[in-house]
N, C-alpha and C positions, 0 to 999 in steps of 0.2 A: 690390124697388126701395126704396132708402133715401129718407127724407123730408128735404126742405129746409124748415127753419123759420126764418122771419124774426122774431127776438126783438128788439123795438125799444121804446125809451122815447120818448114824445111828449107834447106838450101837448094840451089839449082840442080845439084847432083843427088838430091833425094835423101839427105841426111837430116835428122831431127836434132842433131847435136854432134859434138866431137865424140871420140871413142869412149869417153866417160859419161856421155849424155849431156854435157854442158852446152846449153843453147844460148848462152849470154851474148855471143857475137851477133845474134839476130836482134837483140833488143834495140840496137841503134835505128832500126826501121819503124819503131813504134812512135812515129812523129804525130803531129797534130791531125793530119788528114787521115792517116791509117787508124789511129786510136778513135777518132770520131766515127769511122766506118764500123769498127768493132762494137762501139757503144750503141750504135743505132741498129746494126744488122745482126750482131751475134752477142748481145749483152750477157746471155746466160753462160757463155764460154769464158767470161772474165771472172777471176776469183772474187769472192765477196768483198775483200778489202780493196781491190782495184775498182770494183763497182762503186764503192763508197767514195773513194778518192775522185772518181770521175763524176760523181753526183747522179749516177743512174741506178743506185741501189733501190730506189722506189718503184722501178719498172716491174710490171708483172712479167712472168716468163711467157715468151711468145712461141718459141720453138722446142725447148727442152724442159723437162721437169726432173730429169735423172742424169747423173754423171757416173761413168765407170772409168777408173784409172788404175794404172799399175802402181806397185809399191814404190818404185824409184821416183815416179812423179809425185806421189803423195809425200814421200820423205823430204822433198824439197820444201814443202809447206811446214812439215814437222820441225825441220831445222830452224825455221823462223818462229817457232812457237805457235803455229796455226794448226789446230787439230781438226778444223772443219773448213777447208779452203773454199768449198762451194756450198756454203750454208743455205743458199737460196734454192738448192736442188736436193733431191735424195742422193746421197753419196754412197758409192760402192768402191771398194779398193780390192783389187785382185792381189792376194799375197798368201803364200804358204807359210811364211816365216814371221809375219808381223805379230801374230798372237791376237790378244784382245784389242778391240777398238778403243782408242783414246778419247772418243767423243760419241755421244749417243746418236748423232745424226749420220755417223759413218759406219756402214756395215762391211765387215771383212768377208771376202769370198775366198775361202781357203781351198775349196775343191769344186770341181765341175763348173768352171767358169762359163763354158759354152752353154751348159744346161741352165744356169742361172740367168744368163743374158737372154736365152730363148724364152724363159718364163717372163722376164721383164717385157720383152717385145710382144708377148701374147696378152698382156694386160689390156683390159677394156679401157677405152677412152685415154685421156691423158695426152701429153705431148711426147716428143721424141726423146731418144736417149743419146747423150753426148759422150762419145768415147774420147777421153781427154788425152790419153797418151800412154806411151810405153811401147817400144818396138815389139817386145815379146807378147804383150797383151794384144796389140793390134794384129800380130801374126796369128795368134791363137783364135782370134775372132774374125779373121778375114772372111770366112764363109757367111758370117752374120751381118757384115757391114753392107748397108743399103746405099750409103752416100759418103762421098769423100769431099771434104772442104779443105783444100790444100792452100795454105798461105805460103807462097814461095818468095824467098828473099834473094836478091842478087848477090849471093855468096857461093863460093865453091869451097867445100871442106876438103875434098880429095879423098878423105876416109873419115869414118865416124859411125854413128849409130843410125842404121837405116830406118825408114818409115815403118817397115814390117820386118819381123824376125825372118831368118833365112829358112830355106827348104820348103818354099811354098809352091803350089801349083799355079799355073797361069789363070788369072781372073780378068774379066773385061768389065770396064766401066765406060759410060758414054759422057762426053763433055756436055754440060748443061749451060754453063755460063763462065765468063771470065771478067774480072774487074781489075783494072790497072790503076796504079797510083804513081804520083809524081816522084816518089823515092825509088822507083824501080820494082817495087813489090807487086805481086799478082795474087789474086784470090781466085782459084779455079774450083768450080763445083762439078762433081761427076756423079751420075746416077749408076746404080748397079745394073749390068746387063744380065737378066735372068732368063 
């Protein structure tokens, strides 16, 4: 069984962005030390154009070969004219309203997101699945998430878009590791308690 890992950036109070989902306040923490960590430890989670800019686009995928993201996350790339933001992975976008895919590498999941992700997890071999984002998508897939990789930045939004959509039942994860950075950021990894 392949693992679904939600790799997410958030504030100290658990928001992945402001009320509109804008996470640009967190960008200031992408300093040299933190970016080097991402390039070395989580290179597949970097969009293809960022991998190219950092000179790590030649690296083979080590942890993930597939990405699932929500429509709002995907539309951030579309606004920049990027139709395949994770071209180094198989790309799936959960959206009921997006319509046809604008790129052959991107498959739109319009219905039964949970069933499609379960099928991806059941595939033989391969690497894991990277859940890129979207509060509602993460909430819909909470029962399928096997690992949380939480990149916490020393910011408090007070209100905003939560890591998971609302109305969820209590789920338990166990802390596996914590990595600290000079800029105050933390990367915490949790495994699912099953």
